[in-house]
N, C-alpha and C positions, 0 to 999 in steps of 0.2 A: 457627589456629582460635581464636576467645577463648571460654575457658570458663567461666561462671560458677557459684561455688560453691553448692552450694544452703543455705538456710537451716538452722540446726541440725546441719551435719553437724558431726562431733568432730575435732578437730585437734589438734596436738601431743601431748606428751607426757603432760602431766598429767589432760586428758581422755580421752587413751588410758587412762589410769590407772584414773578412774574409770568408763569402760567396761567395761574388762577386769575390773576387782572386781567387778563387778556380775555379771558373766558368770561369772567362776568361782567367788566365794566361795560360792553358794549350795550347790555340789556340793563342791570341792577345800577347802575353806576351812572348810565344814561339818561335809558326810559324813565325808568321808576325815579330819579332825583328831579324829572321833570314833574312827576307827581305833586313833590312835595313844593316844587315853586309854584305851579302854576291854579291850585285848586282846593289847598287844606287851610287855607289862612283864616277864615271865620271860627275859631275855636275858643271857649272861655274853660274856666276852671273846672277840670274833673271834681266831681263831687262827692263821689263814694269813697268813703274811709278806705284806707289803704292803696288806691289805685294812683298809677306815676299818669295813667293815660283812659280814656273812653272810647270805643269803638263802638260805634252804634249797641251804645250800653254795656259793652261788653268791656273788661278791666284787662289791663295790664298794669299786674300788683307791680308796688314798689319793691316788695321783696322780691322778686324774679327779676325786677331792671338792677337792683345793687348786686344781685347773684353772677348776673351775666357780666355786667361793667367789671365786677372786682376781679374775673377770669381774664378780661383784656389788661389789665393792669397786672395781674401773674404771669401774666405771656409776654410782658416786656414791651405790650404792643400799644399802649397810651401816647403814640405818638402820633403825628399827622403825617400820612402817606406820601404826600407830594412834600411838603417842606421839612420831616423828620423833625420840627422843633415837639416837644415835650406838650402832652394835653393835658390838661386839672382833670379830675374825677370827675367833675362837673360837666366837662366838654364830651368825655367820654361818656356818661348816663346819657347826655342828649341824642352821641349819636347812635346810640345801642337803642335807647327806645324811639329811633326815626326808624330804623331796623324793623322792629318791630311790631310798627304801626304799618307803615308799609306792608309787610308781608302779610297781614289781614288784610289790606285794601287789595291785595293783589289776588289771594284767596278767594274773596266773596266776586271779585269779576270774572273769574274766571268758572267758579261757577256757575254762575248766571249765563254763560257762554256753553254750559254742560262739559266744560275740559276737565277732567280728572288726571292726577298724576298720584300713582300706586308707590306704597314705599318699595316696589322691586324697580320703579323706574328709579327713585332717588340713588337704589344702591347700587344699579348697573352704573350711571353716571359718575358715582361717588369713587368705586372702585376704579372706573378709568383715571380720574385725577389721582387716587392712590399708584396708580402703575406709572403714571408717567410722573409723578414727583417722586417716587422712591419709597411711598411710603405714608400710610396715617398722618403720621405725628406733621412730617413736610408740607402735608393740604393744610393742615391744623393751625400749623405756626405759620405757613404763606399767607394763607386768608388771615388771620390776624393781624400781620403786619402789613397785608397791603390795603386790607380793609375796615379795619378795627374789626373786627367779626371773631365774638367768644368763640373760645376753640369746640365747647360742647354745642353751638350752635352751627358749626360750620354743614350738618346734613341740612338741616332749616335752608340756610341758604343756598345750597345745591336744589332743594326742593322750589325753591324759587325761582331760579335760574331755569329749571324747566320748565315749571309754571308758564313765567313771562314768553318763553320762546312760543311754546303752543298757542298760547292767545294770540299774540303777534303774528302768526301765522295764520290762524283762524279770520284774523282780522285782513291781512292782504296775504290772498295766496300769491307764490312765486315762487323764484329760485332764490335761494336762500346767497347765492353768491351773486346777485344782482345790485347794484349798489342803490339803485332807483327804489327797487324795493324795500331793501333794506329800511331808507331814508324814509316811506310811508309806513313802514311798519313802525318805525318809532312814535311817529307823529299820531297814527292811528291808537297804538297801546295806550302814548299818554294821555290821549283826550278821553280814552277809557275809563282810564285811572283814575284820571282829574274827578270826572263824573262819579265815579264810586266814592272817591274819598268824599265828595261834597254829601252823597246820600247819606250815608254812614255817619256821618254828623261825629265826626273825631274832636275829642276834647283834651287839653294836654293840662294838667295840676300844675298850676305857676310855680310849685318847686323846681319844676324844671324847665319853667320858661315857655315861650309862644312858637307858635307856627310865622315864619318870616315868609311871605311868598315870592320877593323878592331874589332868595337866596335857598329857598327848599330846604330850611333847615331851623330848627330848634335852634330861637335864639335867647339868651339868658334876661331874666328881668331883673330891673334893680330893687335891691332888698329895700321892704317900704314903700315901694313904689309901683304896685302890679301892673299899672298900666303903660308902663313905660318901658323899651328895651333898655339893656346896658350902653347900645349904642346912640338911641334916642337920648339920654340923658347926658352923653359924654362922660362916663364912667370907664374907666379901666380894666377896674377888677373883673373875677368870675366868681358870680352870684349864684353859682350854680351847685354849689357842692352841700 
């Protein structure tokens, strides 16, 4: 059967990246970034062996972090999505670790509100992206290039999207297309997630850096001087590898 592609259908990794960036950025790169910027600064070294970070005492393992970071590099996505400048492996690891931590914070906040996201919910939304993008590989590559998302982590990233949408709607009812409602939702979601992050007592292994409240990122620490960031010391190198 000869199938004709409908005009305007998105295809290819570049267009998939545009699609997914638009869908995910408003929530994950907006509200969730504020979580990191606003309330997770008071972190000390993760002290459990093999831990890249601790969230409420639960480990994000170094092994898992290294596996996912290597995926980003293999996908050719170790570049800054805005500037297209190459990222060091240390920076890829810090960005990946931030995603893993933020995902756990979001899940806990949603659970406290009685919000459930099933695997079926995730599969349906993911399949929508696949159809719009022209294939699963386009979705995975698009997310990698647009958000430095490890390809195998794409479904979890979509789960986080759905969870944040439902949590925001629970916090602030209203029409999705109302700009005022959208702004109030982002503010409310950020406030709840900041509080959740503080309650969960996130700690980061100094090998990867420290939470930086003004930028909402994990910032590299100076080798041999774990109380100072690279920026504070005036050093220009990347110590996160």
